[in-house]
C-alpha positions in Angstrom: -44.8 7.7 -25.6 -42.6 7.1 -28.6 -39.3 8.0 -26.9 -39.0 5.4 -24.0 -36.4 2.9 -23.2 -38.8 0.8 -21.2 -38.3 -2.9 -22.1 -35.0 -2.4 -23.8 -32.8 -4.6 -21.7 -29.1 -5.0 -22.1 -27.8 -8.6 -21.6 -24.1 -7.9 -22.4 -21.5 -5.3 -21.5 -21.1 -4.6 -25.2 -24.8 -3.8 -25.6 -24.7 -1.6 -22.5 -21.8 0.4 -23.9 -23.3 1.3 -27.2 -22.9 4.9 -28.4 -26.6 5.1 -28.9 -28.0 2.9 -26.2 -31.7 3.7 -26.9 -33.3 2.1 -30.0 -35.0 5.3 -31.0 -31.7 7.1 -31.1 -30.2 4.5 -33.4 -33.3 4.8 -35.7 -33.0 8.6 -35.7 -29.3 8.6 -36.6 -29.8 6.0 -39.3 -32.6 8.1 -40.8 -30.4 11.2 -40.6 -27.5 9.4 -42.3 -29.9 8.1 -45.0 -31.1 11.6 -45.7 -27.6 13.0 -45.7 -26.1 10.3 -48.0 -29.1 9.7 -50.3 -31.8 12.3 -49.9 -29.6 15.4 -50.1 -27.7 14.3 -53.3 -31.0 13.5 -55.0 -32.8 16.8 -54.3 -30.2 19.5 -53.3 -29.2 22.0 -56.0 -25.6 23.1 -56.7 -25.8 26.3 -54.7 -27.0 24.5 -51.5 -24.2 21.9 -51.8 -21.4 24.3 -52.7 -22.2 27.4 -50.6 -24.0 26.0 -47.5 -23.6 22.3 -46.9 -19.9 21.9 -47.7 -18.7 24.8 -45.5 -21.1 23.7 -42.8 -19.7 20.2 -42.7 -16.0 21.3 -42.7 -16.6 23.9 -40.0 -18.4 21.3 -38.0 -15.3 19.1 -38.1 -13.1 22.1 -37.0 -15.5 22.9 -34.2 -15.5 19.2 -33.2 -11.7 19.3 -32.9 -11.7 22.5 -30.9 -14.4 21.0 -28.6 -12.0 18.2 -27.7 -9.6 20.8 -26.2 -11.9 23.4 -24.9 -15.0 21.4 -24.0 -13.6 18.1 -22.9 -10.2 19.1 -21.5 -11.0 22.6 -20.4 -8.0 24.3 -22.1 -9.0 27.6 -23.6 -7.6 28.1 -27.1 -7.7 31.1 -29.5 -5.4 29.5 -32.1 -7.7 27.1 -34.0 -7.4 29.2 -37.1 -3.7 28.8 -37.0 -3.9 25.1 -36.8 -6.3 25.1 -39.7 -3.8 27.1 -41.7 -1.0 24.7 -40.8 -3.0 21.7 -42.0 -3.9 23.5 -45.3 -0.4 24.7 -46.2 1.2 21.4 -45.1 -1.2 19.4 -47.2 -0.6 21.8 -50.1 3.2 21.5 -49.9 3.0 17.7 -49.6 1.0 17.4 -52.8 3.2 20.0 -54.5 6.6 18.4 -53.7 5.6 14.7 -53.7 3.9 14.2 -57.1 2.5 10.7 -56.4 1.0 11.7 -53.0 -2.8 10.9 -53.0 -5.0 13.7 -51.8 -6.4 11.8 -48.7 -2.8 11.1 -47.5 -1.8 14.7 -48.0 -4.8 15.8 -45.9 -3.9 13.4 -43.1 -0.2 14.5 -43.2 -1.5 18.1 -43.0 -3.3 17.1 -39.8 -0.1 15.5 -38.4 1.8 18.7 -39.1 -0.9 20.6 -37.2 -0.6 18.1 -34.4 3.2 18.8 -34.1 2.5 22.6 -34.0 -0.3 22.2 -31.6 1.7 20.1 -29.1 4.5 22.8 -29.2 2.1 25.6 -28.4 0.3 23.3 -25.9 3.4 23.0 -23.7 2.6 26.3 -21.9 -0.7 24.6 -20.7 1.5 22.5 -18.4 2.2 25.7 -16.3 -0.5 28.2 -17.1 -4.3 28.1 -17.4 -7.3 30.3 -18.1 -6.8 33.6 -19.8 -3.0 33.2 -19.7 -3.3 30.0 -21.8 -5.7 31.8 -24.2 -3.0 34.5 -24.7 -0.4 31.8 -25.3 -2.5 30.1 -28.0 -3.2 33.5 -29.5 0.5 33.8 -30.0 0.3 30.7 -32.2 -2.3 32.6 -34.4 0.0 35.6 -34.9 3.1 33.5 -35.5 1.4 31.3 -38.1 -0.1 34.3 -39.9 3.4 35.9 -40.0 5.1 32.7 -41.2 2.8 31.9 -44.1 2.8 35.6 -45.2 6.5 36.2 -45.0 8.2 32.9 -45.7 7.9 32.3 -49.4 8.7 28.6 -49.3 5.3 27.8 -47.8 3.5 29.4 -50.7 5.9 28.2 -53.4 7.2 31.8 -53.8 4.1 33.1 -55.4 4.2 36.9 -55.6 0.7 37.4 -54.3 1.0 34.8 -51.6 -2.1 33.0 -52.9 -2.0 29.3 -53.7 -4.4 26.9 -55.4 -4.8 23.2 -56.0 -5.6 21.3 -59.1 -8.5 18.9 -59.6 -8.8 16.6 -56.7 -9.4 12.9 -56.6 -10.0 10.2 -54.0 -7.9 7.2 -55.0 -8.9 7.7 -58.7 -12.5 8.9 -58.0 -12.8 12.6 -59.0 -13.7 15.2 -56.3 -14.6 18.1 -58.6 -18.3 18.7 -58.7 -20.2 20.2 -55.7 -21.9 16.8 -55.1 -18.6 14.9 -55.1 -17.2 17.5 -52.7 -20.2 17.2 -50.5 -20.1 13.4 -50.3 -16.3 13.5 -49.6 -16.7 16.0 -46.8 -19.7 14.2 -45.4 -17.8 10.9 -45.3 -14.8 12.5 -43.6 -16.9 14.3 -41.0 -18.8 11.1 -40.1 -15.6 9.1 -39.7 -14.0 11.7 -37.5 -17.1 12.3 -35.4 -17.2 8.5 -34.7 -13.5 8.5 -33.8 -13.9 11.5 -31.4 -17.0 10.1 -29.9 -15.2 6.8 -29.1 -12.2 8.7 -27.7 -14.2 10.7 -25.3 -16.0 7.6 -24.1 -12.7 5.8 -23.4 -10.1 6.2 -20.7 -8.4 9.1 -22.6 -11.7 11.1 -22.6 -12.2 10.4 -18.9 -8.8 11.7 -18.2 -9.5 14.9 -20.2 -12.7 15.5 -18.3 -11.1 14.8 -14.9 -8.4 17.4 -15.7 -11.1 19.8 -16.9 -13.1 19.5 -13.7 -10.2 19.7 -11.3 -6.6 19.0 -12.3 -5.3 18.7 -8.7 -7.8 16.0 -7.8 -7.1 14.2 -11.1 -3.4 14.1 -10.2 -4.2 12.8 -6.8 -6.1 9.8 -8.2 -3.2 8.9 -10.6 -4.0 10.8 -13.8 -1.1 12.6 -15.4 -2.2 16.1 -16.2 0.7 16.7 -18.5 -0.1 13.6 -20.6 -3.9 14.5 -20.6 -3.3 18.1 -21.7 -0.8 17.3 -24.4 -2.9 14.5 -25.9 -5.9 16.8 -25.9 -3.8 19.4 -27.8 -2.6 16.7 -30.2 -6.0 15.2 -31.0 -7.6 18.6 -31.3 -4.9 20.0 -33.5 -5.0 16.9 -35.8 -8.8 17.2 -36.3 -8.6 21.0 -36.8 -5.7 20.5 -39.2 -7.6 18.0 -41.3 -10.6 20.5 -41.3 -8.2 23.2 -42.5 -6.9 21.1 -45.4 -10.5 20.3 -46.4 -11.5 24.0 -46.1 -8.6 24.9 -48.5 -8.8 22.0 -50.9 -12.5 21.2 -51.1 -14.2 24.5 -50.3 -11.9 27.3 -51.3 -9.7 25.8 -54.1 -7.4 28.8 -53.9 -6.6 30.7 -50.8 -4.2 33.1 -49.0 -3.2 33.4 -45.3 -6.1 35.8 -44.6 -8.4 32.9 -45.1 -7.3 31.5 -41.7 -7.0 34.8 -39.7 -8.0 35.4 -36.1 -11.7 35.8 -37.1 -11.7 32.1 -38.1 -10.5 31.3 -34.6 -13.2 33.4 -33.0 -15.9 31.8 -35.2 -14.8 28.3 -34.1 -14.8 29.3 -30.5 -18.3 30.8 -30.8 -19.4 27.5 -32.4 -18.2 25.5 -29.5 -19.6 27.8 -26.8 -23.0 28.3 -28.5 -23.3 24.6 -29.5 -22.3 23.2 -26.2 -19.0 22.6 -24.4 -18.1 18.9 -24.2 -20.7 17.7 -26.7 -20.1 16.1 -30.1 -23.6 17.1 -31.2 -23.1 20.6 -29.9 -20.3 21.1 -32.4 -22.8 20.5 -35.3 -25.4 22.8 -33.6 -22.9 25.6 -33.2 -21.7 25.3 -36.8 -25.3 25.4 -38.0 -25.9 28.5 -36.0 -22.8 30.3 -37.2 -23.1 29.2 -40.9 -26.8 28.9 -41.6 -28.3 31.8 -39.6 -26.5 34.7 -41.4 -27.6 33.2 -44.8 -31.2 32.9 -43.6 -31.2 36.5 -42.3 -29.7 37.7 -45.6 -32.5 36.2 -47.5 -35.3 37.0 -45.0 -34.6 40.7 -44.2 -35.1 42.1 -47.7 -38.4 40.2 -48.0 -39.6 41.5 -44.7 -38.6 45.0 -45.6 -40.4 44.8 -48.9 -43.6 43.4 -47.3 -43.9 46.5 -45.0 -42.9 49.0 -47.7 -39.4 49.7 -46.4 -36.7 48.9 -49.1 -33.4 47.6 -47.5 -30.2 47.8 -49.5 -27.4 45.2 -49.3 -25.2 47.2 -47.0 -28.0 47.8 -44.5 -28.9 44.2 -44.5 -25.3 43.3 -43.7 -25.2 45.6 -40.7 -28.6 44.4 -39.4 -27.5 40.8 -39.8 -24.4 41.5 -37.6 -26.6 43.2 -34.9 -29.2 40.4 -34.8 -26.5 37.8 -34.9 -24.7 39.3 -31.9 -27.9 39.8 -30.0 -28.9 36.2 -30.5 -25.5 35.0 -29.3 -25.9 37.0 -26.1 -29.5 35.8 -25.7 -28.6 32.1 -26.0 -25.7 32.5 -23.6 -28.0 34.1 -21.0 -30.9 31.7 -21.5 -28.8 28.5 -21.7 -25.1 29.0 -21.0 -24.5 25.3 -21.6 -25.3 25.7 -25.3 -27.8 24.4 -27.7 -26.9 20.8 -27.0 -28.2 21.2 -23.4 -31.5 22.4 -24.8 -31.6 19.3 -27.0 -30.9 17.1 -24.0 -33.7 18.8 -22.0 -36.1 18.3 -24.9 -35.3 14.6 -25.0 -35.7 14.2 -21.2 -39.2 15.9 -21.4 -40.1 13.7 -24.4 -39.4 10.6 -22.3 -42.0 11.6 -19.7 -44.6 13.0 -22.1 -47.6 13.2 -21.8 -47.3 12.8 -18.0 -46.6 15.9 -15.9 -43.0 16.6 -14.9 
């Protein structure tokens, strides 16, 4: 009864094309943003901000960028970790070699460098698709790992290969404490989520989805598959590169090439698949599943073991977490292959008709 659009008439095209056309959705998003920007800073402790919310937000941004390519354009990619690394190291070198460069501009320039690399490795998508394209993007992962590990210029010739950044600021405002890092990450994620949502609702997004569904038919109706695929690689790499710079600067502080290895690429791909392909909301659901679930299991399993009189050590907990995590991934893919976002959509559709039978 509370989630109905009955009586909400649209008198203009602008009103009809709102991102959240239903009034209840606008209220829900406004409440969610109020909690995120006001409630969380007031009540969250330092551990929650630093170890859970900041990585969740940054990985949500990276998953959002990968979803542009995989979910909306249908181009399989296993090189998202490589583009995160390019964004991180490019932003680091910009700040290192240009002393007056503000941190936000360095992060954006890191995203632009990731865009250039992504377009170069996206060129094979013009001729190949499917698993062959996945192998081509996997080559980007191996090449980037080798470059940042062997070419000393990228790491300023540090013997260990590890680099670090000094205290950060946002145009004079410090970004040092966990709360400041959380607010900076939250603002960045909200901005990019809005930009991506508007892109996929425009003509560029329609071209991506047409190529995803059937590239031959898209070409017949006048869409240029080459342009659509390369723009998808460019936008995806830019967002992922910005996320990589934030991961290095805001979350890690100091890092080495192993921080962006192939496991990071697989994590992001799992986030997109579990959360929902072709869904902005699904990127956040997938990131929450990958980031929050292992932490919850780590805390819950020892308590359950103690309650039944079976002590569980840390190593056993780690193995059990991996087994449960893998089993849940398989379960969700079997029950709902379209991801958690599809379950969310089904729930909203049922709520519209409640309490009547459907």
